[in-house]
Phi, psi and omega in degrees: 000138172235109191239144175238144171301137185290110181283351180249030182298335180277350180274142178274340181226143180196167178221136178237136186221142172224158177241124174262138183242120174059036179276125184226078179288137182232335181260149181309129173075005166298130189205160175202145179166212186258152174215137170249134200219129165258305177200185185293346179254359183216098180202163177233124187233129180233111191223161161266130182214167172267133182285181178301330181266005178087012180262127179297145181204163168272140184220126176248125177242122177250122180241127179227118181052041176082359180256127187254148167227140187236136175237126182246147177224131178288147176285146176269089182093196182283161177298128177287163178299316176239141178219136180255135175244141185220139171238127179247123179258125173233096187067236177255024180244137187232138171251146177234133190215163176223161177206169180240359180226000180079359182242316180253130184236146174257120177278124182268340180170182178210155181197158175278156173218198187297140178292137180097157183289146176296147179295321184223155178226154179170209188241151178225140171218148185211140185265013181094173186252001177271135182294338181263012180292128178286148182285143173228161180268142170247106184259113178263111184281331181205159176212128182221133173234126184209162171291160175289147175285162176305322179293317180296329179291343181267012178307135194301311184292329177294317178298317180294319178296328175296323178291326181282334188304132178129187183255126181240135179242142182290135175241348176202152183205142172231140175229118183053039176086356182255135178292136175246144178282335177227130182283136175303323174249102192265343181209143176232130175241112182259135164252200181301323183210007177241156179218141174244124181252141173259117178240100186065241178263000185262147173253119180252133182250145180205171171251147182226155172231159184239133174252113186261350184273344180275161174231115358288168178293159187230150172238128174252120180251121175259116183287139179263147179072014180253112185295340181279351183069029185298143174224155178239135182242111182251138159271149184208163168210150174243119185210130178053042176075012179241142176251122177250127180239141178219130178221152174268124187281353177288131183306133177080003182288144177287165175300140181300149179281343177225154180269072182219158173222117183242158179302131178094347177270185182244030188261144171250124181240121183235133171252130183234154175231157175309138189304326183287344180248349182294140178235000000 
């Protein structure tokens, strides 16, 4: 690890980029790339590495309180001579991307991580876990940490998460076309990428992502601590200070194409207002 104290700790948004030159991992877990770091149990690592079978891949490892989750992405073709890896922080939400020219980047995904800026940022390289792994060089041609540009701050899903952020309370609800006096999901509290739902007396926690290219726009909520892997898919709109959510309650159903609930369907339609103004 090569780590620097984070000089942009006061910034809510930032981007870190590195360029690898002629990196050719061949043994399992040989890797090089970026790392954001609190301690050995809390870090985010985005690397090019060799898989268990010796095939190069992109690998994102998120560690929180010693618990890891890994996301892998196959390379599109052979390893380029130079490859850029990038992590973009927007609040507690992170995008991970790669490029081959330092100008154009492909975003592979996004996910939440620990709230607050990482204490340190830097580079990571590893020679694999086999004792007989031959050594290879990890050449980092450049490393850059900077605030986001005004254009980057206008990224669509980031703007939408900003609109959602806060506490929303239900003021009206329909289930299968019938008005309900109390909503099954009565409150939503959104942060940059996490959401807490109130269902009766229970508080349910989840992570969410936003799809802004569909009409209507969609929110995908992945419930945490749910052994079934349950997820909720809402279509939504924010208009005149009101948040309207609509989901089909049938398992695996896509977000509804319209924000409606009619007799005989399986839709839940909720209208919410900011908690301080809800009556």
